[in-house]
Each structure stands twice: as C-alpha cells, then as structure tokens.
N, C-alpha and C positions, 0 to 999 in steps of 0.2 A: 715600625708599623707596616702591615701588609699593604700592598698597592691595590687600590680599588679603581684606578683610572680606567674608564671604559676603553680608552685608546690602547691601554696595555693589555687588558683582559680580552676585550673585544666582545660585542654582543653576539651571542650564539656560541662563544667559547666556553669551556668548562670552568665552573667555580666549585672548589672542594670545600665542604662544610663538615664540621664536627658538632652535632647538636646533642648535648648531654651524653656523649660517648657513642652515638650512632652516626655513621659516616654516610654522607650524601654527596652526589655530584649533580649540578644543575647549571643553569646559565644566568648571567646577569640580567638578561631580559626577563626571565621568569621571576627572579627575586624582586624586580622593580616593576612588576606588572601593575601594582597599585602604588604609585609614588607617594600618596598621602598617608600610607600605612607606616607603622614603625619599622616593619621589615624593609619596605621600600627606602625609608630614610637611612637605614643601616648601610645600604649598599649603593646609595646615590647621594647622600647628604653629608653633613659634617660630623656624623657620629657613627662611623663604622665599628664593627666588633673590635674590641681593644686588644685582643691577644690571639695568638695562633697556638695550635697544639704542636706536638713534636714533629708532626708530618707536614707542617706548613699550611694546615687547613684553618679556615676561619672558625673560631670557636664561639658557640652560643650556649649559655648555661640554662637550657630549658629541657623539657621532656622530649627525648629523642625519638621514642616510639610514635608519639602522637604527631610529630612533625611530618611524618610520611603523608598523612591525610591533608595537612596544610599545603605541602608541596604539590600534591596531586591536584588540589583545588586551583592552585596558581597555574598549573600546566593545562588543565582541562576546562576550567571555568565552571565546574560543577562538583558537587560533593558526593563522591562514591564511597560508601561505607559497607563493610561486610555485613551479611545477615546476622542479626542478633547482637549488633554492636551496642555495648552498654557503658560507654565512656564519653557520652555527649557532654557532660558537665566538665570533664577534664579538657576535652577538645575546645569547649567554649572559653575556658580560662586561657588556654594557649592562644587561641585566635584573638582573644581580648588583649593579651600581651602584645601581639604583633599588630594589633589595630587594623585588621583586614575586615572592613565593614561589610562587604558583600558576603563574606563567609559567616560573619556573626549573624546576619539576617537569615541566612539559610539554616544555621543551627537553631535559631529561635523558632523558625517555622517547623523544623523537625521536632523540637521539644513540645510545641503546642499540639502537633499531630499525635505524638506519643501520649500526651496527657488525655486527649480526647478519646484515644483508643484503649486506654487502660481499663481492664476488666473491673467489675464491681462498682458499687455506688460511689460517686465522688463525695468528698468530705463536704458537708453542708455547714454544720455548726462549727464556727471557727472564731478565733481571736487574732487580731493583728495589732502589734504594738511597735511604734517607730519612735526612736530618739535620735536627735541630730545635734551636734555641738560644733561650734566654730572656734578656731584658734588662730590668732593673727601672728604671723612670723615675719619679723623684720629681716629683710635680705639685703646685703650690701653687694654691689657688683661694679665693675668698671665698664665704661662705655667709650669706645674709640671714637674720637672726634676728628682726628687727622692722622697723618703718617706717624707722628711721635707725640700725639696729644690724646690724653685720656681723662675722662671725668669720673670721679667717684660718685656713684649713685646709690640710692636706697629706695626700697618700696616694701609695702606690706603684702605678703601672700596669705590669703585666707585658706586655711586647711580645714576641711570639713570631715567629720567622722559620724557615721550613722550606724546605728544598731537596729536591725529589723528582726522581729520575732513573730512567727505565725504558726499556729497549730496545724494549718493546712500546708503540708510540705509541697504539694503540687503547685499551689499559688505562689509560694516563695520561689520555686524554680522558674516559673513564668516571669515573675518580677525580675529575677536575676538575669534572665535572658533579654529583657528589655533594656537593661542598663549596661552600657559598654564603657570600658576604661576604668580609671581609678584602680584602687587595690581592693579586690573582693576576697573575703575570707568566708568560704562556705563549708567549713569543716563539720558543721552540725546540721542535721536534717531540718531543724526548725529555726535556725538562726543564721543570719547573714550580716556580716560587718563590711562596711564600705568606707573607703578613705580617698578623698580627691581634693584637688586644689586648682581652681581656674587660674589661667595665666593672666596677670595684670597686663594691660596694653603697653606699659613702659618697660616691662621685663623682656629682654631679648629671648628668643626661642631657645638659643643655645644654652643660656643660663638656666632657663626653665627645665630643660632636659637634663642638664648636668646635675641638678639637685633631685632628679628622679620624681618630679611632680607629674601628676597625671590628671587630665580632665575627666569628667563623667558625662556621657552622652546617652540620649534616648534613641533607641532604634525603632523603626527603620530610617527615620529622617535624619538622624545624627545631630539632633538639637542638643547643644551643650547646656548643662545645668550650672549656672553661674552663682547660685546662692542657695542657702538653706530653704528659703521660701519657694524657689523653683523646684527643688527636690521634693518638698512636702506637697506641692501642687501636683506633681507627677504621681506620687504615692496616692494622694486623694483621688485623682482621676481613675487610676488603675483599680483601686480598691472598690470604688463605687460601681465600676463597670463589671465587677465580679461579685455583686450582691452584698458587699459589706456596707454597713452604715456607721457613721461617725459616732463614737460613744463618749469620748472626752478629749479635751484640749488643755494643754498646760504650757505656760502659766496663765494665759489670758484666754478664757473661753470665747471672747469676742474678736480675737485676732488670730485666725488660723495660720496665715502665712508667716507670721512672726513668732510662732510658737516654737517650742523645743521638743514637744512630745505629743504624739497623736495616738489614740487608741480606737480601734474599730472592732465591731462584732458582726458576725453573720449568723442570724438565727436559723 
C-alpha cells in the first residue's frame, strides 16, 4: 500500500493523483483542507485509496475532468467555473461523493440562481410523488476489546430507498441540491432515486465505511436524516415552500411521518 504518512510526504510536498485517467499533482494540505470530508478522510484517516496506477500515483475511480474544479475549490476557497458551464449536476454528484460540504452549498446556490434566471415562465401546474422503503440488514462485525481480545457483535442497519417523481424538473433539481450524501441516481429528468443508511451508534465508523454505507444530509446545515419520517418531513417542508399542497398519504392518511408514500399537487 502507498505511504500516506505526513512525515514521509510532508505538508506542502507533492502528491500525485490519477483520477479517472486524468493526472493531477497537489499537496497533502490541499487534499485534507476539510478533514471531515470523504476526500480528507482518504488522505488522513484509515481509508486511503486502495491501489496505485502503474506510475505510483494514488488512483481514484471518479470523473477525472470534473476533479479539476474540485481541486481548484480546495486550493482557492471559491468555485471558479468557465462561462457557459453546463455540468453543475455532474459536479454536484462528484462533490457529494467527496462530501465537501462548503462546495455542495456553493453548487446549490448556483443552481438556485440558474433556476431563477431561466427564461420563460416557470412550471406552475405540477405533481410530486414520493415513495420511501426501509430494509433492515443484520450486520456482523468484530470489536477489539484488548490486545488479543475480540468480541463478535451484530446490529441492524436500516437501509432506506426513496423514489421521487416530479413533473417540474426544476424543482427536482433544487430538491437534489438540498440533499447531500447517500446514493443519488438522477439519470432521468423527472425522477430521482436515493439510497442511504444512517450509522447505528454501536457500529464502528471503519465498518460502516467498509460496507460503503452513506448517510443523507440536508444542506446547508448538514442535518442528518436518520429515518424515513425525517426524510418525508424534509420533503413536506420543501414542497409546501414551493406552493405544492399535500394531496394523498399512504397507507394511513392520519399519520404522515409514518407513511410510505406522499403525493403533492401544485395547481
């Protein structure tokens, strides 16, 4: 495994990267500017990039072209994009993977500005439909108690999957920009799929990351959504603030936050 010891590399010294086939050179200080980000953890915590390319560079299997803007944000502290840049959604997905919260907040602000500045009338009549499901996954892991002592432990990890459909593509983009983390599939203009799993307190962070679980947070405050009810409450708040009204609740119309499906309309 490549050596990431700051004493060996040295802060300010060069770090060679291969991101999706694109080659970059930067410093450990730049990469760890936000220690609580995934990128910061890669180069300062227990989960560095697992393999090197043929030239001995750290390899990250992500979009190499887009990484240029992420690296410049880490260097400069601001988001400088060329005029006419049309890949904000891709940049947001990459920033979401690296979990760089200040960059995600800046991208969200840019997307809101673009939406407001878009020519022509904004979509008024719209339908919003949200389904969320929970699956409990029993996870076994070992917990070190002493130099040669380990306990076999187990806990349930709740994995949530949400499908969001909206006829107003602009609102769906804004909603996606508010939600950071998890696995987001935005392949279709009017549909977004989210998958996330909050970390149980008894599950060590290293085990949580090893299984590639991801939390889901609300920007800009970074509030983590720990249940289906909290997710639906966020959807409800955002939808009502954009002139939607609640049309139907399933299965119990009297219990919104324990429901599995919500439907909104905007007349």
